[in-house]
C-alpha positions in Angstrom: -81.9 50.8 40.4 -83.2 51.2 44.0 -81.7 50.2 47.2 -84.1 51.0 50.0 -85.0 47.6 51.9 -82.9 45.6 49.5 -80.5 43.0 50.8 -77.1 44.1 49.4 -73.8 42.2 49.9 -70.7 44.3 49.5 -67.6 42.3 48.8 -64.3 43.6 50.0 -63.5 45.8 53.0 -61.1 48.3 51.5 -61.9 51.8 51.0 -64.4 51.2 48.1 -66.2 48.5 50.1 -66.4 50.8 53.2 -67.7 53.7 51.1 -70.2 51.4 49.3 -71.4 49.9 52.5 -71.9 53.0 54.4 -73.7 54.8 51.4 -76.0 51.8 51.1 -76.9 52.0 54.6 -77.8 55.5 54.3 -80.0 54.7 51.3 -81.9 52.2 53.5 -80.5 49.0 52.4 -79.8 45.9 54.6 -76.1 45.6 54.1 -73.7 42.8 54.7 -70.0 43.2 54.1 -67.9 40.1 53.5 -63.9 39.9 53.2 -61.8 36.8 52.7 -59.2 38.2 55.1 -59.1 37.6 58.9 -60.7 40.1 61.2 -57.4 41.3 62.8 -56.4 42.6 59.3 -59.6 44.4 58.9 -60.2 46.0 62.2 -59.4 49.5 61.1 -62.0 49.4 58.2 -64.4 47.7 60.4 -64.4 50.6 62.8 -65.4 52.9 60.0 -68.6 51.0 59.2 -72.0 52.1 60.2 -73.2 50.0 63.4 -76.2 48.5 61.4 -74.1 46.7 58.8 -73.5 43.0 59.3 -69.9 41.9 58.9 -68.7 38.5 57.6 -64.8 38.0 57.4 -62.5 35.2 56.8 -64.2 34.1 53.5 -67.0 34.6 51.2 -69.3 31.6 51.9 -72.1 31.1 49.5 -74.7 31.4 52.4 -73.9 35.1 52.8 -75.4 35.7 49.4 -78.6 33.8 49.9 -81.6 36.1 49.3 -79.3 38.8 48.2 -81.0 41.3 45.8 -77.6 42.9 44.7 -74.0 42.2 45.1 -71.5 45.1 44.9 -67.8 44.2 44.5 -64.8 46.4 45.2 -62.1 46.9 42.4 -59.9 44.4 44.1 -62.3 41.5 43.9 -62.0 39.6 40.4 -65.2 39.5 38.6 -64.6 35.8 37.8 -64.3 34.7 41.3 -66.1 31.4 41.7 -68.5 32.6 44.4 -69.6 35.4 42.1 -70.2 32.9 39.3 -72.4 30.8 41.5 -74.2 34.0 42.6 -74.9 35.0 39.0 -76.2 31.5 38.1 -78.9 32.3 41.0 -79.8 35.4 39.2 -78.2 38.0 41.6 -77.0 41.1 39.8 -73.3 41.9 40.4 -72.3 45.6 40.1 -69.2 47.6 40.7 -68.7 50.2 43.4 -68.4 52.6 40.6 -71.9 51.7 39.3 -73.4 51.9 42.7 -72.2 55.5 42.9 -73.6 56.3 39.4 -77.0 54.6 40.4 -77.2 56.3 43.7 -77.7 59.8 42.3 -80.2 58.6 39.6 -82.7 57.0 41.9 -85.9 59.0 42.4 -87.3 56.9 45.1 -88.3 58.8 48.3 -85.5 59.1 50.8 -82.7 58.8 48.3 -80.1 61.2 47.4 -81.5 64.5 45.9 -78.9 66.0 43.6 -79.2 69.6 42.3 -77.0 71.5 39.7 -77.4 75.1 38.7 -74.3 75.8 36.6 -74.8 73.4 33.5 -77.5 72.4 31.3 -78.1 68.9 33.0 -80.7 68.1 35.4 -78.1 65.9 37.0 -74.4 66.7 37.7 -72.1 66.3 34.7 -70.2 63.1 35.0 -66.5 63.1 34.0 -64.7 59.8 33.6 -61.0 59.4 33.1 -59.3 56.2 32.5 -55.9 55.0 31.0 -52.9 53.0 32.0 -50.9 56.0 33.2 -51.6 59.7 34.1 -55.0 59.2 35.5 -54.5 60.8 38.9 -52.7 63.9 37.5 -55.2 64.4 34.9 -58.2 63.9 37.2 -56.7 66.3 39.8 -56.2 69.0 37.0 -59.7 68.7 35.8 -61.0 69.1 39.4 -58.9 72.2 40.0 -60.0 73.8 36.7 -63.5 73.3 37.5 -63.4 74.6 40.9 -61.3 77.7 39.5 -64.3 78.4 37.4 -66.7 78.2 40.4 -68.3 74.9 39.8 -69.3 72.8 42.7 -67.2 69.6 42.1 -67.0 66.2 43.6 -63.8 64.2 42.8 -63.1 60.6 43.6 -62.7 57.1 42.4 -59.4 55.5 42.0 -57.8 58.5 43.3 -57.9 58.9 47.1 -61.5 58.5 48.2 -64.0 56.1 46.7 -66.8 57.9 44.9 -69.3 56.4 47.2 -67.4 57.6 50.3 -67.4 61.2 48.6 -71.1 60.9 48.1 -71.7 59.7 51.6 -69.6 62.5 53.2 -71.2 65.1 50.9 -74.7 64.3 52.3 -73.8 65.0 55.8 -77.0 64.5 57.9 -79.3 65.1 55.0 -80.4 63.8 51.7 -79.4 66.6 49.4 -76.2 67.3 47.6 -75.6 70.5 45.4 -72.9 69.5 43.0 -72.3 70.6 39.3 -69.6 68.1 38.4 -68.6 64.7 39.5 -65.0 63.8 38.2 -63.9 60.2 38.5 -60.6 58.5 38.1 -61.4 54.9 36.7 -59.4 51.9 36.7 -60.0 48.8 34.5 -61.2 46.9 37.6 -63.9 49.4 38.2 -65.3 49.2 34.8 -65.5 45.4 34.7 -69.0 45.2 36.4 -70.7 48.5 35.2 -74.0 48.3 33.9 -75.5 51.7 33.0 -72.6 53.9 33.9 -72.5 56.7 31.3 -70.0 59.5 31.8 -71.1 62.7 29.9 -67.3 63.3 29.1 -64.9 60.3 29.1 -61.2 60.1 28.3 -58.8 57.2 27.5 -55.4 58.7 28.2 -53.3 55.7 27.0 -53.3 51.9 26.9 -50.0 50.1 27.7 -49.6 46.4 29.2 -50.5 46.3 32.8 -52.4 44.1 35.3 -51.7 40.9 33.0 -51.6 39.0 36.2 -55.2 39.6 36.4 -56.3 39.6 32.7 -55.9 36.6 30.5 -54.7 38.8 27.7 -53.9 42.2 26.6 -57.2 42.2 24.5 -59.1 41.5 27.7 -57.4 44.5 29.4 -58.1 46.7 26.5 -61.8 45.6 26.4 -62.2 46.6 30.2 -60.8 50.1 29.4 -63.2 50.5 26.4 -66.2 49.9 28.6 -65.8 53.7 29.6 -67.6 54.8 26.5 -70.0 51.8 25.9 -73.1 53.6 27.2 -72.2 57.0 25.8 -74.6 58.6 23.3 -74.9 61.5 20.9 -74.2 64.6 22.7 -71.8 63.1 25.0 -68.0 63.7 24.5 -65.0 61.2 24.2 -61.4 62.3 24.5 -58.6 60.2 23.0 -54.8 60.2 22.8 -54.2 60.4 18.9 -50.5 59.5 19.7 -51.4 56.1 21.4 -51.4 53.4 18.8 -53.6 51.1 20.9 -56.2 53.8 21.7 -56.4 54.9 18.0 -56.9 51.1 16.9 -59.7 50.9 19.3 -61.2 54.2 18.0 -61.0 52.8 14.3 -62.5 49.6 15.3 -65.2 50.6 17.8 -66.1 54.2 17.6 -65.4 55.6 14.1 -67.7 53.1 12.3 -70.5 53.8 14.7 -70.8 57.5 13.5 -73.6 59.5 14.9 -74.7 56.7 17.4 -71.5 57.3 19.4 -70.3 60.4 21.3 -68.5 63.4 19.7 -64.8 62.6 19.7 -62.0 64.9 20.5 -58.3 64.2 20.5 -54.9 65.5 22.2 -51.6 65.2 20.6 -48.0 66.2 20.9 -47.2 65.2 17.4 -49.9 66.3 14.9 -52.7 68.6 14.3 -56.0 67.3 15.6 -59.6 68.2 16.5 -59.0 69.2 20.1 -55.7 70.2 21.5 -52.3 69.7 20.0 -48.7 70.9 20.4 -47.3 73.2 17.6 -44.2 75.2 17.8 -44.1 75.1 21.7 -47.7 76.2 22.0 -50.8 74.2 23.0 -53.4 74.9 20.3 -57.1 74.5 21.0 -58.9 73.5 17.9 -62.7 72.6 18.3 -63.5 73.1 14.5 -61.4 74.5 11.6 -59.5 77.2 13.2 -57.1 77.0 16.2 -56.3 79.4 19.0 -53.4 79.3 21.3 -54.0 78.2 24.9 -50.7 78.6 26.6 -47.0 78.0 25.9 -45.9 74.5 26.8 -43.0 75.9 29.0 -45.7 77.6 31.1 -47.0 74.2 32.4 -45.0 73.8 35.6 -45.4 70.0 35.9 -42.4 68.1 34.5 -42.2 65.5 31.7 -43.6 64.9 28.3 -46.1 62.6 29.6 -47.5 65.4 32.0 -47.8 67.6 28.9 -50.3 65.0 27.4 -52.0 64.9 30.8 -52.3 68.8 30.8 -53.8 68.6 27.1 -56.3 66.1 28.1 -57.4 67.9 31.4 -57.7 71.2 29.6 -59.9 69.7 26.8 -62.2 67.9 29.3 -62.5 71.0 31.4 -63.3 73.4 28.5 -65.8 71.0 27.2 -67.4 70.9 30.8 -67.8 74.6 30.7 -64.6 76.0 32.2 -63.3 79.4 31.4 -59.9 79.6 29.3 -58.5 81.8 32.0 -59.2 79.1 34.8 -57.6 76.4 32.7 -54.4 78.7 32.1 -54.1 79.5 35.8 -54.2 76.0 36.9 -51.7 74.9 34.3 -49.4 77.6 35.3 -49.6 76.9 38.9 -50.1 73.1 39.5 -46.9 71.6 40.9 -47.9 67.9 40.4 -48.9 65.1 42.7 -46.7 63.2 45.4 -45.0 60.1 44.1 -45.5 61.1 40.4 -42.2 62.5 38.8 -41.8 64.3 42.2 -38.5 66.1 43.0 -37.2 64.3 46.2 -33.9 66.2 46.7 -30.4 66.9 45.6 -27.3 65.4 47.1 -23.9 66.5 45.7 -25.2 67.6 42.5 -27.3 64.5 42.1 -31.1 64.9 41.7 -33.5 62.2 43.0 -36.9 61.8 41.5 -39.6 59.9 43.1 -42.0 58.1 40.5 -43.1 55.4 42.9 -46.4 55.4 41.1 -44.8 54.2 38.0 -46.0 50.4 38.5 -45.9 49.3 34.8 -43.5 49.3 31.9 -45.6 52.1 30.1 -45.0 54.5 33.1 -41.4 53.7 33.2 -41.0 54.5 29.5 -42.7 57.8 30.0 -40.8 58.8 32.9 -37.5 58.1 31.2 -38.3 60.7 28.3 -37.5 63.9 30.2 -33.9 63.0 31.5 -30.6 61.8 30.2 -27.7 60.1 32.3 -30.2 58.2 34.5 -29.6 55.8 37.3 -32.7 53.9 37.5 -34.2 52.1 40.5 -36.8 49.3 39.3 -38.4 46.3 40.9 -41.0 45.0 43.2 -43.8 42.6 42.8 -44.4 41.6 39.1 -47.9 42.1 37.5 -47.1 39.8 34.6 -45.1 42.6 32.8 -43.0 42.1 29.6 -39.9 44.2 30.6 -38.2 43.5 27.2 -40.4 46.3 25.9 -37.9 48.8 27.8 -34.7 47.5 26.2 -34.1 50.3 23.7 -35.1 53.0 26.2 -32.9 51.6 28.9 -30.0 51.2 26.5 -30.3 54.8 25.4 -31.1 56.6 28.7 -30.0 54.5 31.8 -26.2 54.4 32.7 -27.0 52.2 35.6 -29.9 49.9 36.5 -30.5 49.1 40.1 -32.9 46.2 41.1 -34.9 45.5 44.2 -37.7 43.3 45.3 -39.1 40.0 44.0 -38.8 40.8 40.4 -35.3 41.8 40.3 -34.2 38.5 38.7 -36.8 38.6 35.9 -36.0 42.3 35.1 -32.2 41.4 35.2 -32.9 38.7 32.4 -34.8 41.1 30.4 -32.9 44.2 30.8 -29.4 43.3 32.1 -27.8 43.3 28.7 -28.9 46.8 27.8 -26.9 48.7 30.5 -24.9 47.8 33.7 -27.2 46.3 36.2 -26.7 45.6 40.0 -29.0 44.2 42.7 -29.7 45.9 46.0 -30.9 44.2 49.3 -33.5 47.1 50.1 -34.6 50.5 48.9 -32.4 52.2 51.3 -29.4 50.1 50.0 -30.5 51.0 46.4 -30.4 54.8 47.2 -26.9 54.5 48.7 -25.6 52.4 45.9 -27.0 55.0 43.5 -25.2 58.1 45.1 -22.0 56.0 45.3 -22.0 55.6 41.4 -23.5 58.9 40.5 -21.8 62.0 39.2 -22.9 65.6 39.6 -25.7 66.2 37.0 -27.0 62.6 37.1 -30.5 61.9 37.9 -31.4 59.0 40.3 -35.0 58.0 39.3 -37.2 55.5 41.3 -39.7 54.3 38.7 -40.2 50.6 39.7 -42.4 49.2 36.9 -43.9 46.8 39.5 -46.4 46.8 42.4 -45.1 47.6 45.8 -46.7 44.9 48.0 -43.6 42.6 48.3 -41.8 45.2 50.6 -44.2 48.0 51.2 -47.7 48.8 52.2 -48.5 50.5 48.8 -46.7 52.8 46.2 -47.2 55.7 48.6 -45.4 53.9 51.5 -42.7 53.1 48.9 -42.4 56.6 47.8 -42.2 58.0 51.3 -39.5 55.5 52.1 -37.4 56.7 49.1 -37.6 60.3 50.1 -36.7 59.5 53.8 -33.6 57.6 52.5 -32.7 60.5 50.1 -33.1 62.8 53.4 -30.8 60.6 55.3 -28.1 61.0 52.6 -28.5 64.8 52.5 -28.4 65.0 56.4 -26.7 62.1 58.0 -27.2 63.4 61.5 
């Protein structure tokens, strides 16, 4: 796929759309960006666009797509949007921003990006793609740190922080050459919906639990979107799967195992059983690529808290080692990495009560995993519902949570689903919730913010929600 002199329409003016538009402009395309929101809400993004990009806001009119050679959509744009359907009928290809980033380094036309790699056996950079319902950002960060610790030139982006297209555009500087050994991408189901040729050399599915069911018609559709990460993989590629996740293993048995040699080489990670890959045995992480196994690290050497982060550490270590990292580099990162903000982050202690910020826990699967590492929990949940079935948490809430404090639009739905499992109260705001938690807590208790919902009813995003939570905790510890 080439872009020079092509008319390309980019739909969506968030970070992915900005990155895609600027990269396409660099590649010589004639770029138009369109967004359904009014200009006043988009001004900050518009200021970041190259001056030669045409801008259409306040809607996505069909005439914008007239004569387009390619349409690139941001992850937030549903692929079944009517205007995209009409464009497809006219024969215009629609691709995701992820596919654009992949194609941009594969094009051999004059003036395109020239990518060189000197530390692996590939002519192009090794592409590592990581998806799953939960744990993607932590695992992606760990892989990136391990690769850099081993001396690899690594580009990291996707659903974590910066879009891949933005990272490529930044790496180019004023030229057309990039020297990079590995490209590590955190990938959401939305980003996979409109791939075409995207083929990660190493891919991972960390877990699959219900999420985004406000966008997908069924759980099966959500699973199918996740599964696209390996649909173009071939023999010689690697696929990493969670052997403890029943949905992932059902996908393996139905789609991968029967294909045999036509599919990638599959490795697993597990906390519960011996597998080909990395597994937990008597408190140690064991690396087993063939018949024999060797100890990698003791599990208590891993500094990030939570059993789910133990899984993330195993997945990251396996990917890094398959990508050529040294064992010493992997061990060093596992022993030193303290975790990401808003993901099981220690937010402070007041009167012997610990506060944990897991604002990134935006679905029921994330909440379930966050509860595993604690007892006597006061749990703050709520926000904007994503079509979740909160009844899935009933047993865990009954066992682990002494008080459930609800906020946001979904508090009534959550109360109906979980209110009989433990004592449940509602709060008017996050600040009110934090105050109520402290008034009911005893020394040794844990107050956990793991909302199980999106944040947009009350906050700009999950990061804003997490920061507000930490500010509320700080005010409790220092009233002045």
